[in-house]
C-alpha positions in Angstrom: -11.4 1.2 -6.2 -11.2 -2.4 -5.0 -13.6 -4.6 -3.2 -12.2 -6.3 -0.2 -14.4 -8.6 1.8 -17.5 -7.0 0.2 -16.5 -3.5 1.0 -15.4 -0.7 -1.4 -11.9 0.7 -0.7 -10.6 3.7 -2.6 -6.8 3.4 -2.8 -6.4 7.2 -3.0 -8.0 7.5 0.4 -5.6 5.1 1.9 -2.7 6.9 0.3 -3.9 10.2 1.6 -4.0 8.8 5.1 -0.5 7.5 4.9 0.9 10.7 3.4 -0.5 12.6 6.4 1.7 10.6 8.7 4.8 12.8 9.7 7.3 10.0 8.9 6.0 9.3 5.4 7.4 11.1 2.4 5.4 9.3 -0.3 3.0 6.4 -0.5 1.7 4.2 -3.3 -1.2 1.9 -2.7 -2.2 -1.1 -4.8 -4.5 -4.1 -4.5 -3.2 -7.6 -4.4 -5.2 -10.9 -4.8 -6.3 -12.4 -1.5 -7.8 -15.9 -1.1 -9.9 -14.8 1.9 -11.0 -11.3 0.9 -10.8 -11.3 -2.9 -8.5 -8.3 -2.9 -6.4 -6.8 -0.2 -4.8 -3.4 0.2 -1.0 -3.2 0.0 1.1 0.0 0.4 4.7 0.9 -0.5 6.0 3.9 1.4 9.1 6.1 1.2 10.1 7.4 4.6 11.2 10.9 5.4 15.0 11.2 6.0 16.0 9.5 9.3 12.5 8.3 10.1 12.1 4.9 11.6 8.6 3.3 11.9 7.4 -0.2 11.7 4.8 -1.4 9.2 2.5 -2.5 12.0 2.5 1.0 13.4 1.5 2.5 10.1 -1.3 0.0 9.7 -2.6 0.9 13.2 -2.3 4.6 12.2 -4.5 3.9 9.2 -7.0 2.0 11.3 -7.2 5.0 13.7 -7.8 7.5 10.9 -9.9 5.7 8.3 -12.2 2.8 8.6 -10.5 -0.4 9.8 -11.4 -2.4 6.7 -9.8 0.2 4.5 -6.4 0.1 6.2 -3.5 -1.5 4.4 -3.0 -5.1 5.2 0.7 -5.0 4.4 3.3 -2.4 4.0 6.7 -2.4 2.3 9.4 0.2 2.7 11.2 1.3 -0.5 13.6 4.1 -1.5 11.9 4.9 -4.8 8.9 4.2 -6.9 8.8 3.2 -10.6 7.8 6.4 -12.4 6.6 7.3 -15.8 8.2 9.9 -18.0 5.5 12.3 -16.8 6.4 11.7 -13.1 3.4 9.5 -12.2 3.9 6.4 -10.0 3.5 3.2 -12.0 1.2 1.3 -9.7 0.9 -1.6 -12.2 4.6 -2.1 -12.0 4.4 -2.2 -8.2 1.5 -4.7 -8.2 3.2 -6.9 -10.8 6.3 -7.2 -8.6 4.3 -8.7 -5.7 2.2 -10.9 -7.9 5.4 -12.4 -9.5 6.9 -12.9 -6.1 3.8 -14.8 -5.0 3.9 -17.0 -8.1 7.5 -17.9 -7.4 6.7 -18.9 -3.9 3.8 -21.1 -5.0 5.7 -22.8 -7.8 
């Protein structure tokens, strides 16, 4: 769970919403630091074969299916997730990638 703008957001709920979209094969949701909200929701998604959809469309889909404040604020499209030897998505690795990118931009 994260707190974004004073509201509780359960990352699994956002993932569940994204996975129910017909063009999404898999989704991993993480929180990223945000100056305005404290923490913001970010999703990485793997599309179904031949699917084409914009990140803005997926954000609107989430806003239509869960509370607007819970919807992902940003979405990245990837072809695979970092996985543990047990087949679990390594969310810390995903989050670390974006935090390091942000550090490089601000340095």
